[in-house]
C-alpha positions in Angstrom: 6.5 2.0 -3.2 8.9 -1.7 -2.8 9.4 -4.8 -3.8 7.8 -6.9 -1.1 4.1 -4.2 -1.8 4.7 -5.0 -5.4 5.5 -8.9 -5.0 2.5 -9.0 -2.0 -0.3 -7.4 -4.9 -0.4 -10.4 -6.9 0.0 -13.6 -4.0 -2.6 -11.4 -1.4 -4.8 -15.0 -0.5 -1.6 -16.4 0.1 -0.8 -14.7 2.4 0.4 -16.8 5.8 1.1 -14.2 9.1 3.3 -17.2 11.3 5.6 -17.0 7.8 6.1 -13.4 7.0 7.3 -10.9 9.4 7.0 -7.4 8.6 10.5 -4.7 8.9 10.4 -2.4 10.3 11.2 0.1 7.4 7.8 -1.8 6.6 6.1 -0.9 9.7 7.4 3.1 9.7 4.7 5.3 9.1 5.7 7.7 6.0 6.0 11.0 6.1 4.1 13.1 5.6 3.7 15.5 1.7 2.4 18.3 1.1 1.0 18.8 -1.6 1.4 21.2 -4.0 -1.4 23.4 -5.2 -3.6 21.8 -8.1 -2.7 23.8 -11.6 -5.4 24.9 -14.4 -4.3 24.2 -17.6 -5.9 25.4 -20.5 -8.2 23.6 -23.2 -6.2 25.2 -25.6 -3.1 23.4 -24.1 -3.9 19.9 -23.5 -2.0 18.3 -26.2 -1.1 15.2 -26.4 1.8 14.8 -24.0 -0.6 16.5 -22.0 -2.7 13.8 -22.3 -0.7 11.0 -21.6 1.1 12.1 -18.6 -2.6 12.5 -17.3 -2.9 8.1 -17.5 0.8 7.7 -16.8 0.2 9.6 -13.2 -3.5 8.0 -12.8 -1.7 5.1 -13.5 0.4 5.7 -10.7 -2.1 6.3 -8.0 -4.2 3.9 -8.5 -1.0 1.5 -8.1 -0.1 3.6 -5.4 -3.3 3.2 -4.1 -3.8 -0.6 -4.5 0.0 -1.7 -2.4 -0.8 1.3 0.2 -4.9 -1.3 0.6 -2.3 -4.3 0.7 0.2 -3.4 3.0 -3.0 -2.5 4.9 -5.0 -5.6 4.8 -1.6 -7.7 6.3 -1.1 -5.8 8.7 -4.9 -6.1 9.7 -4.5 -9.9 9.4 -1.1 -10.1 11.0 -2.8 -8.2 14.0 -5.3 -9.8 14.0 -3.9 -13.5 13.6 -1.0 -12.6 16.5 -3.8 -11.2 19.4 -5.5 -15.0 18.2 -1.5 -16.1 19.6 -2.1 -14.5 22.3 -5.5 -15.5 23.7 -4.7 -18.9 22.7 -1.2 -19.1 25.1 -3.6 -17.3 27.8 -5.9 -19.4 28.5 -3.0 -22.6 27.9 -0.4 -21.1 30.5 
């Protein structure tokens, strides 16, 4: 997760597409990662360490989904803003 995504998470309402330009790195599609098969863990092996790892992983997955959603929303806002700018400039010219 990039620093930009983390920093923008708290200021989504203040997003101004005129002042924010996405870098090529931010707009680059993410590589496809094959998921590994789920491994069944028997109940007798689910100790405190297991549950701590599960909580940590669940929080990381939530942060990742939220960051992706935030980035997609900002790209959509910027695209809408740029489309409006283009249509306005087409009317003026």
